[in-house]
C-alpha positions in Angstrom: -0.7 7.1 27.3 -1.4 9.2 24.4 -5.2 10.5 23.9 -6.9 9.1 21.0 -7.4 11.9 18.2 -10.8 11.8 16.6 -12.5 13.5 13.5 -16.4 13.5 12.8 -17.8 13.8 9.4 -22.0 14.1 8.8 -23.1 14.2 5.4 -26.6 13.8 3.8 -26.2 11.2 1.3 -29.1 9.9 -1.0 -28.6 6.2 -0.6 -26.4 6.1 2.6 -27.4 2.9 3.8 -26.8 0.9 0.1 -23.4 2.9 0.0 -22.2 1.8 3.3 -23.5 -1.9 2.2 -21.1 -1.7 -0.9 -18.2 -0.7 1.5 -19.0 -3.7 3.8 -19.0 -6.0 0.7 -15.8 -4.8 -0.9 -13.7 -4.9 2.3 -14.8 -8.3 3.3 -14.5 -9.5 -0.4 -10.6 -8.6 -0.3 -10.3 -9.1 3.3 -9.0 -5.7 3.9 -10.0 -5.0 7.3 -11.6 -6.3 10.1 -15.5 -5.4 10.4 -17.6 -5.3 13.3 -21.3 -4.7 12.6 -24.4 -3.9 14.5 -28.1 -3.0 13.2 -27.1 0.5 11.9 -23.4 1.1 12.3 -20.3 -0.5 11.2 -16.6 -0.3 12.9 -13.6 -1.1 10.7 -10.1 -1.3 12.3 -6.8 -0.6 10.7 -3.4 -0.2 11.8 -4.1 3.7 11.5 -6.9 3.3 14.0 -10.6 2.7 13.7 -13.6 4.0 11.4 -17.1 4.1 12.9 -19.9 4.8 10.4 -23.5 4.8 10.8 -26.2 5.1 8.0 -29.7 6.0 8.6 -32.2 7.2 5.9 -29.9 10.0 4.3 -27.9 11.0 7.5 -24.4 9.2 7.3 -22.0 9.8 10.2 -18.3 9.0 10.2 -16.0 8.9 13.2 -12.7 8.1 12.9 -10.2 7.8 15.7 -6.1 7.2 15.7 -3.3 7.7 18.2 -1.8 10.4 16.2 -2.2 12.9 13.4 -0.6 10.9 10.7 -2.8 7.9 11.2 -5.8 10.3 11.9 -5.5 11.7 8.1 -4.9 8.4 6.7 -8.3 7.3 7.9 -9.9 11.0 7.1 -8.4 10.6 3.4 -9.6 6.8 2.8 -13.2 8.1 3.8 -13.1 11.0 1.6 -11.7 8.7 -1.1 -14.6 6.1 -0.9 -17.2 8.8 -1.0 -16.0 10.9 -3.6 -15.5 7.8 -5.9 -19.3 7.3 -4.9 -20.1 11.2 -5.9 -17.2 13.3 -6.8 -19.5 16.6 -5.7 -19.2 15.4 -2.1 -16.0 16.9 -1.9 -17.3 20.5 -1.8 -19.6 19.2 1.6 -16.9 17.6 3.3 -15.6 19.2 6.4 -14.5 17.7 9.1 -15.1 18.8 13.0 -12.5 17.8 15.6 -9.6 17.6 13.7 -10.1 20.4 10.8 -6.9 22.2 10.2 -6.9 24.8 7.7 -5.3 23.6 4.0 -1.6 22.4 4.7 1.2 19.7 4.2 -0.4 16.3 4.9 1.0 15.1 8.2 2.6 12.0 6.6 4.4 14.0 3.9 8.3 14.2 3.7 10.4 16.1 1.4 13.3 14.0 0.8 16.1 14.1 -1.4 18.0 11.5 -3.7 21.7 10.9 -2.3 22.4 7.6 -4.3 21.4 5.9 -7.2 22.6 2.5 -8.2 21.8 -0.8 -10.1 21.4 -3.6 -8.2 20.6 -5.8 -11.0 20.3 -5.6 -14.9 16.7 -4.9 -14.3 16.6 -2.7 -11.1 17.7 0.6 -9.7 18.2 1.2 -5.9 17.5 5.0 -4.9 18.3 5.9 -1.4 16.4 8.9 -0.3 17.0 11.0 3.1 14.6 12.9 5.0 13.7 14.3 8.5 11.7 12.6 10.8 11.9 8.9 9.4 10.9 6.7 12.6 7.2 6.8 11.6 8.0 5.0 8.6 9.3 2.0 10.3 6.2 1.8 12.0 3.3 0.6 10.0 3.0 -0.5 6.3 5.4 -1.5 3.5 4.5 1.0 0.9 5.0 4.8 0.1 3.7 7.0 -2.5 6.6 8.5 -4.6 5.7 12.3 -5.7 8.3 13.2 -8.5 8.3 17.0 -9.7 8.4 17.7 -13.2 11.9 18.4 -14.8 13.3 21.7 -14.3 10.5 23.0 -12.2 10.5 23.9 -8.3 8.3 21.2 -6.8 4.9 22.5 -6.0 4.0 19.6 -3.0 0.3 18.4 -2.0 -2.1 20.0 0.5 -4.3 18.4 2.9 -7.8 19.4 1.8 -10.6 20.2 4.6 -12.3 17.1 2.8 -9.5 15.0 4.1 -8.4 14.4 0.6 -5.0 15.3 -0.6 -4.9 17.7 -3.3 -2.3 17.4 -5.9 -0.9 20.5 -8.0 -2.0 20.3 -11.5 -1.0 21.7 -14.7 2.6 22.6 -15.4 3.4 21.5 -11.6 1.9 18.2 -11.6 3.6 15.5 -10.0 4.3 11.8 -11.2 2.7 9.7 -8.2 3.6 6.1 -8.2 3.4 3.6 -5.1 6.7 2.0 -4.1 7.7 -0.3 -1.4 10.1 0.7 1.0 12.9 -1.9 0.3 15.3 -0.7 3.6 14.6 1.8 6.3 17.6 3.4 8.5 15.6 5.8 10.9 18.7 7.1 12.7 19.9 8.3 9.2 16.5 9.2 8.0 17.6 7.2 4.8 15.1 4.8 2.9 16.0 2.4 -0.1 13.5 2.3 -3.0 13.8 -0.2 -5.7 12.4 0.8 -9.3 12.3 -1.5 -12.1 14.1 -0.5 -15.4 11.7 -0.7 -18.3 12.0 1.9 -21.1 8.8 4.5 -21.3 7.8 4.2 -17.5 7.4 7.7 -16.0 9.6 7.0 -12.8 11.8 4.3 -14.4 12.8 6.9 -16.9 13.5 9.6 -14.3 15.6 7.0 -12.3 17.9 5.8 -15.1 19.4 9.6 -14.6 18.0 11.2 -11.5 21.2 13.3 -9.9 22.1 13.4 -6.0 20.3 16.3 -4.7 17.2 15.9 -6.7 14.0 16.8 -4.6 11.2 14.5 -4.1 7.9 14.0 -2.0 6.9 10.7 0.0 3.7 10.2 1.5 3.5 7.2 3.8 3.8 4.8 4.8 0.5 2.9 3.8 -0.5 -0.7 2.8 0.8 -3.9 2.9 2.0 -5.6 6.2 4.2 -8.3 7.4 2.3 -11.8 7.7 2.4 -13.0 11.1 1.4 -16.9 10.4 4.0 -19.7 11.1 3.8 -20.9 7.7 3.6 -18.5 4.5 3.6 -19.1 0.9 4.6 -15.6 -0.4 5.0 -15.0 -4.3 5.0 -12.3 -6.7 6.5 -11.0 -10.2 9.5 -8.4 -10.5 7.4 -5.6 -9.2 6.9 -7.5 -6.0 10.5 -8.4 -5.5 11.5 -5.7 -3.0 8.4 -6.6 -0.8 8.8 -10.3 -0.8 12.3 -9.7 0.1 11.9 -7.1 2.7 9.1 -9.6 4.3 11.3 -12.6 4.1 14.4 -10.9 5.6 11.9 -10.0 8.6 10.5 -13.6 9.1 11.6 -15.1 12.4 14.5 -17.7 11.6 12.4 -20.7 12.5 9.3 -19.4 10.2 8.7 -22.1 7.4 7.2 -21.7 4.0 7.7 -21.2 0.3 8.5 -18.3 -1.8 7.7 -18.3 -5.5 9.1 -15.5 -7.5 8.1 -14.9 -11.3 10.6 -13.3 -13.7 10.9 -12.7 -17.4 14.6 -13.4 -17.8 16.6 -16.0 -16.3 19.3 -13.9 -15.4 17.3 -11.8 -13.3 17.8 -13.6 -9.9 19.1 -11.9 -7.0 20.2 -13.0 -3.9 17.5 -13.2 -1.0 18.1 -13.9 2.8 15.5 -15.9 4.1 14.9 -18.2 6.9 16.3 -21.9 6.5 12.8 -23.2 6.5 11.6 -21.1 3.5 12.7 -22.4 0.1 12.8 -20.0 -2.6 11.7 -20.9 -6.5 12.3 -18.9 -9.4 9.9 -19.0 -12.1 11.0 -17.9 -15.7 7.5 -17.1 -17.8 4.5 -14.8 -17.7 1.8 -14.1 -15.5 0.2 -17.8 -16.3 3.3 -19.6 -15.4 3.5 -17.8 -12.0 -0.1 -18.4 -10.9 0.4 -22.0 -11.6 3.8 -22.5 -9.6 1.8 -20.9 -6.7 -1.0 -23.2 -7.0 1.1 -26.0 -7.2 2.3 -25.6 -4.0 0.9 -27.7 -1.0 -0.1 -26.0 1.9 0.1 -27.7 5.6 -2.6 -29.6 6.2 -2.4 -28.5 10.2 -1.3 -25.3 11.8 -1.5 -21.5 10.9 -0.8 -20.9 7.2 -1.3 -17.7 5.2 -1.0 -16.6 1.4 0.7 -13.4 0.2 1.0 -12.4 -3.6 1.4 -9.3 -5.4 1.6 -8.8 -9.0 -0.5 -8.1 -11.9 -4.2 -7.2 -10.8 -6.3 -10.0 -12.7 -3.6 -12.6 -11.7 -3.9 -11.2 -7.8 -7.9 -11.5 -8.4 -7.8 -15.2 -9.6 -5.3 -16.2 -6.9 -7.8 -14.8 -4.5 -10.5 -16.7 -5.4 -8.7 -19.7 -6.0 -7.3 -20.1 -2.3 -10.4 -18.8 -0.7 -12.8 -20.9 -2.5 -11.0 -23.9 -3.7 -8.5 -24.3 -1.0 -11.0 -23.0 1.9 -8.9 -20.6 3.6 -10.3 -18.0 6.0 -10.6 -14.3 5.6 -7.3 -12.9 6.9 -5.3 -15.9 5.6 -5.2 -14.7 2.0 -3.6 -11.3 1.0 -3.4 -10.9 -3.1 -2.7 -7.6 -4.3 -2.6 -5.9 -7.9 0.5 -3.9 -8.1 -0.1 -3.0 -11.8 -2.8 -3.5 -14.4 -2.1 -4.5 -17.9 -3.0 -1.6 -19.8 -2.5 1.1 -16.9 -0.2 3.9 -16.2 3.6 2.8 -16.3 
């Protein structure tokens, strides 16, 4: 059995207890991680390992544990993200003990090459990327961060700072970074497929229209998004969520039951999706309101384990999360509603 790796961080933070309370409230509201709480300490558990956080006065102590270096670095980056969001100046004072490598490439980073691009529908392009040591990408999480270098420049890849954060290059070497779903993975050949929605003006979408085989890209991951385990599943989302919906349905056991509700802007955008016989697929043509209405119209089973999974526009996801939790009475862990994009946000 592999020994678990640990790293520790100690900081002096005004309002340490209030900061920790706010993180607990945020995670509880969105059902992000299981939480164990005592009088002064909190433990969060994730597929990458666990966080142990204690706040006393101005003293904030954090310990993260994982079974591998990649998982440990994801936990460190998560802590760094939430702390620097609270106070950006903390980045200068964060130095981890126990796993304090000099600045280097993140352990969960891979340089990959585009080996194929092909349209799979009038509105979707599939990119096949190839790299080394991709087995870990099949083990946890649905999503990756795709890092696209500027055209005409040799890529400068990110570094793992001693604060735990990922330091991205700036200026002329700045990377375009977007989150995508791993549509399919073939660890034996080192390949993954990534589906990109076609829309003019999108930074990655425009790049994907004419990228040539051999182009170098970076990938960090996997992270976020997991396969629901309930017997009965209501799954839904718009075009941006279709790769994740398709992958989840393809990995459901054949005896699984439920309903899939997929929103489209155009009727001719439907695609073939493999799903268990007990999962009906409904296509909804219209905007976020039409998709949300179709989701809420589905009757959930009265008995048995049921769950809801949704991804799409952030405000629509928030409203559905609230509705299924407060009006339908689903418990924590039964509802996962994620914002894949935000109206007015970056393309």
